[in-house]
NUSESE-964940 format. One record per atom (N, C-alpha, C): residue in one letter; y, z, x. Coordinates in pm, whole numbers, plus 50000, padded with zeros to 5 digits. Atoms other than C-alpha are relative to their C-alpha. Layout:
AYZX...
This chain:
X498684996349950X487355105649158X500994989449951X499005009650046X490435089749003X501375002150064X498774998349923X493135102849240X499725007950128X500074992349876X493685116949590X501385000150063X498704998849935X496615128449802X499825007750130X500044992749873X497135139150164X501294997650079X498865001049910X499845145150421X499545003950140X500314996949861X499605145150800X501315000350077X498804999049918X502335157051034X499634995150140X500285006049870X502145134051337X501155002950096X498914998249903X504235134851656X501214991549964X498915008950043X506335107051493X500635004349868X499484995650130X506835125151161X498915000249895X500944998650111X505215129050822X499424986749955X500725011350060X502595104250706X499445005349869X500464995450131X501875107550337X499404988449923X500595010050087X499615088650101X499415006849878X500654995550123X498475093049744X499604987549923X500435011250082X496545070549510X499425005449870X500654996550126X495355070949152X499584987249929X500455010850086X493485048948910X500465003549859X499454997650132X495225045548576X500014987149920X500005011550091X494545021048292X499754986850071X500415012149928X492774994648506X500934996250115X499135002549885X495384997748782X499725010050111X500064991549883X495205011449133X501425001550050X498634997149958X498475028249236X499945007650131X500004993949867X499095036749602X501435002550044X498704996449944X502125055249739X499795003750146X500144998049857X502635055750116X501365003150060X498794997249922X505225071150348X499654998350147X500225003049859X505405057650705X501205005550078X498904994049925X507475076950966X500934989750066X498995008349933X510625062651123X499484995150135X500405006049873X509925038951410X498554995850008X501435003450002X506315032451306X499724988149910X500505010750086X504355004151146X498635004349952X501324996750054X501245006250931X499384987649936X500735010350074X498584982950797X499375006849879X500474994650126X497814990050432X498904990949947X501135007650055X494434979050290X499945002749849X499954998750145X494624972549915X498874992449934X501085007050069X491824963449674X500514987149936X499655012950060X491884927349560X500224989450105X499905011049905X491684893849733X501094990149963X498895008750041X494734878649558X501315007450020X498754993049973X497984890849718X501074997749893X499045002850106X499924874749431X499925009749884X500184990350108X498554901649199X500295014350044X499664986749948X499674930749418X501515001250005X498564997949998X503154945049373X500355012450082X499424988249938X505314969249565X501355001949933X498784997450076X508044984949355X500284988749901X499985010450103X507274958649087X500354986050050X499765013249942X507824929249325X498704995550069X501225004749932X504824907949433X500155000850152X499904998749854X504044914849800X500234986550066X499815013349944X504024877249858X501474995749995X498575003250012X507734876449761X500885010150072X499254989349934X508774907249959X500494995350137X499465003449870X511024902750259X499635010050108X500294989649903X509774934550427X498515003850008X501444997849993X506004933550368X499354987050046X500685011949947X503854909650570X498545000549961X501425000950034X500504899350421X499274994850124X500705003349876X498184899150723X498714992349977X501225007450027X495144884650549X499145007049895X500974994950096X492144890750326X498735003350078X501254996149935X489064909650442X499135007749901X500964993450088X486064918450225X500645004349868X499374997650130X487964915749892X501135010250006X498844991149985X490904935850027X501134992250065X498815006349943X494434924650106X500615009650102X499404992049894X495914937150434X501484996850009X498555001749994X499674942650438X500565008650112X499344992449895X501804953250733X501395004149953X498694994850041X504834975350667X500625007850116X499314991649903X507454992750877X500285013549935X499744986650051X508735028150829X500684999349863X499424999350134X509705038150476X498985005149899X500874995750109X508225046950139X499684988149912X500485011750074X506165022249937X499195004449879X500754997550123X504705021349584X499294987049962X500805011950027X501904995549555X499245001649868X500815000150122X500084985749235X499204987049997X500835011750021X497184962249174X499085002749882X500814999050121X495014955348873X498524998250031X501455001649987X491244958848842X499454989649904X500435009750101X491094932148569X499454987750063
């Protein structure tokens, strides 16, 4: 499997996620409903190599890196749409 996509209509609004693997990169798009927060688990134990909208998550003012667990980076986000990318290299 090199891609997946799903949408869920919650009582707070639409939750949407899609991901794909392309040229040694993992690309994840996420939509979080208004008034909600989400924890995003991304492959890779180096947050400096993960970007959101081409900005490293470690430099983002609206993404909080919560930690590393089992070679995955955990990021907390508030409502909105996000485009994450990380490399498999």
